C-alpha positions in Angstrom: 242.5 115.1 269.5 239.7 116.8 271.4 237.0 115.3 269.1 238.3 111.8 269.6 238.7 112.3 273.4 235.0 113.4 273.6 234.0 110.3 271.6 235.8 108.0 273.9 234.5 109.9 276.9 231.0 109.1 275.7 231.9 105.5 275.4 233.5 105.5 278.9 230.4 107.0 280.4 228.2 104.5 278.5 230.2 101.5 279.8 230.0 103.0 283.4 226.2 103.3 283.2 225.9 99.9 281.5 228.0 98.2 284.2 226.0 99.7 287.0 222.7 98.7 285.3 224.1 95.2 284.7 225.1 94.7 288.3 221.6 95.9 289.5 219.8 93.7 286.9 221.9 90.6 287.7 221.0 91.0 291.4 217.4 91.5 290.5 217.1 88.5 288.2 219.5 85.9 289.6 219.9 87.0 293.2 223.7 87.1 292.9 226.3 88.8 290.8 226.8 87.4 287.3 230.6 87.5 287.0 231.3 87.2 283.3 229.1 90.1 282.1 230.2 92.4 284.9 233.8 91.6 284.2 233.4 92.4 280.5 231.6 95.6 281.1 234.0 96.8 283.8 237.0 96.0 281.6 235.5 97.8 278.7 234.9 100.8 280.9 238.5 100.7 282.0 240.0 100.3 278.5 237.9 103.1 277.0 238.8 105.2 280.1 242.5 104.7 279.4 242.1 105.7 275.7 240.1 108.7 276.8 242.8 109.8 279.2 245.6 109.3 276.6 243.7 111.3 273.9 243.0 114.1 276.5 246.7 114.3 277.5 247.9 114.3 273.9 245.3 116.9 273.0 246.7 119.2 275.7 250.3 118.9 274.4 249.7 119.4 270.7 248.4 122.4 268.8 244.7 122.4 267.9 243.9 120.8 264.6 241.2 122.3 262.2 238.9 119.5 263.3 239.1 120.8 266.9 238.1 124.4 266.0 234.4 125.0 265.6 235.0 128.1 263.4 237.5 126.5 261.0 237.0 126.7 257.3 237.7 124.0 254.8 240.9 125.6 253.5 242.3 125.4 257.1 242.6 121.7 256.7 244.4 121.8 253.3 247.8 120.3 252.9 249.5 117.0 252.8 247.5 114.2 254.4 250.2 111.6 254.5 252.0 109.0 252.5 249.9 106.4 250.7 251.6 103.5 249.0 251.0 103.2 245.2 250.7 99.4 245.3 251.6 96.5 247.5 251.3 92.7 247.3 251.9 92.1 251.0 248.2 92.5 252.1 247.4 89.7 249.7 250.0 87.4 251.2 248.8 88.3 254.8 245.3 87.3 253.7 246.6 84.0 252.3 248.4 83.3 255.5 245.2 84.0 257.6 243.3 81.6 255.3 245.9 78.9 255.9 245.8 79.4 259.6 242.0 79.3 259.7 242.0 76.0 257.9 244.3 74.6 260.6 241.6 73.4 263.0 239.8 71.7 260.1 242.7 69.8 258.6 245.2 69.6 261.4 247.0 72.0 263.8 250.2 71.5 261.9 248.7 73.8 259.2 248.1 76.5 261.8 251.7 76.3 262.9 252.9 76.3 259.3 250.7 79.4 258.7 252.1 81.2 261.7 255.6 80.7 260.2 254.5 82.1 256.9 252.8 84.9 258.8 256.1 86.0 260.3 257.4 86.3 256.7 254.3 88.1 255.4 254.1 90.6 258.2 257.8 91.3 258.1 257.6 91.9 254.4 254.7 94.3 254.8 256.5 96.1 257.6 259.7 96.5 255.7 258.4 97.0 252.1 259.5 100.7 252.0 263.0 99.8 253.2 263.9 97.7 250.1 263.2 97.7 246.4 261.6 100.4 244.2 259.9 102.4 246.9 262.8 102.6 249.3 263.2 105.9 251.2 
């Protein structure tokens, strides 16, 4: 997790510097604080800071991965990478539901509400696809 923590630390520092520069530039150009841009940059700084802190704490608790060791060899990372499903129809149904919901503002909001109802079905099916049927475990 140390590699990821360093990446988000870079983003946190970037948003801190960008926020400070934006505050200075908004006073220089407008003569007052521009609230929307400052809010977005400060919130981005805060959110990346929280992710950085989380990854740093998790990295302290767990053993080092091969990605965290500078002297690791390729065979050090060998082994099972995880479970990958062989096939699934549920991403297709989720895409159909998103398409229906996006057409809602064009043809009527009832279509968005109908799509949200179908979306509950599609997301539930995708979530529980390995609890039922052929690939149950």
